[in-house]
N, C-alpha and C positions, 0 to 999 in steps of 0.2 A: 554492431563487433569489427566488422571489417575497419571502417574508416577511425575506431577508436587507436584499434592495434596499428595498424598500419600506415594507417595516415599520421596520425597524430603521434601514437609511441604512448601512447598513455595506460593503457590496460594493464596488469597484475601480470600476465602472460611477462612482459616484457620486464617487468623489473625481480621477478622473483620467480624463476625458470623450472627450479626444484622444487616449487610446487604444483607444477601440473605434467600432465601429459605432452612428452617430445612434441609427438605429432600437433598435441595444441599448440606448444611454443614454437614449431616451424610453422604453423598459420600465422599467430600473431606476428611474425619477424617476415615474414616473407609473405603474407596476405596469398598465399600460393591455391589449387584448386582443393587442397586436403579440406576435410569436414572435422571440425572442432569435437569431438568425442564429449565435452562435457558442458558446454556451454548448450546446448537445445533439446538435451530430453531431460524433462527434469519431473521432480514428484510434484502433481499439480494439486494432492489433496490439502484443504483448509478446513479451519474452524476459523467462527469470527465472532468478536463479541459486540454484537451489530448494533443495540441499544441497550443505556441503562437509564432509570430516572428515580428520584428521590421526590415525592413532597412532603414538606411539613405545616398543619394547619397550625398559624398562628392563635393564640388565647385572642377570646372574644373580645375581651377587655381593652386591648393593643386594636384591632379593628375599628373598635369607635371611637377610639381619638383620630382619626383619619374618617369619620362618619361614614365608615361602609359597617355592613353588618357580618362579613366574613373576611378572613386573610388568610394567605397560602403562598410558600413559598418553593419554589421548585427547582432542580438542578438535574440536569440531562446532558447525556453523552453519547457521540453517535457514531461507529467505527471506531473503538475503543482500540479494539488489541484482534490482529490475526495470529493465529497459529499454523507455519508454514513450514519447508523445504525448499519450496520457492526459490528460487534464486533470481528473480529478477523483481520487480516492484510490490505487484501486487498479481495472486493467481486468476482473479476474476479481469484485469484490465488486457490482458492476453486475446487479441481481435487473430482470427484465422484469415488469409487473406494470401493471394499469388496463386500458383498453378493448382485449381481446384480444391482449394483451401487444405493444399499440403506442408503449407509452409506459414508463419505466423511471426507481428514482427511486436516487439512493445515501444520502439523507440518513440515516440508523440503522444506515448497513451499516460495519462494519472493515474493515481491509484484514487477513492473517493477521499478526503479528506475527513480530516476526526476534528468535530464539533462538539464543542462545549456551548448548553442553553444555561442562562438562571434566569428566573421571570419571579414575579411578585404578583398574586393573582386580588383583587380585590372584587366583592360581590357588594352593590349597591342596594 
């Protein structure tokens, strides 16, 4: 946050100061020792839709056309939705570190990717 706001001047506090606590704006513009009041304390509760799959058995007559005894289609998705008030990327990617694990950084962490999978299963 310090690099984004103070060094590169790319944070929202610099462009829309009326939306923030004046102490946050002062920190963003000067990089002083003031502590940002809104950036580091977050509600980390969340709920996730981790995995959903749907399977459909194709008719046996269709399976026999490819010399199989059975055929089915599968559609599956992973990491589909996260419900949270967390202001960062993902509440699960926060990694503690620093002095006795009292600080944390989300800088180089990425949330789990959303994945979709489609498959055709044949039984011979």
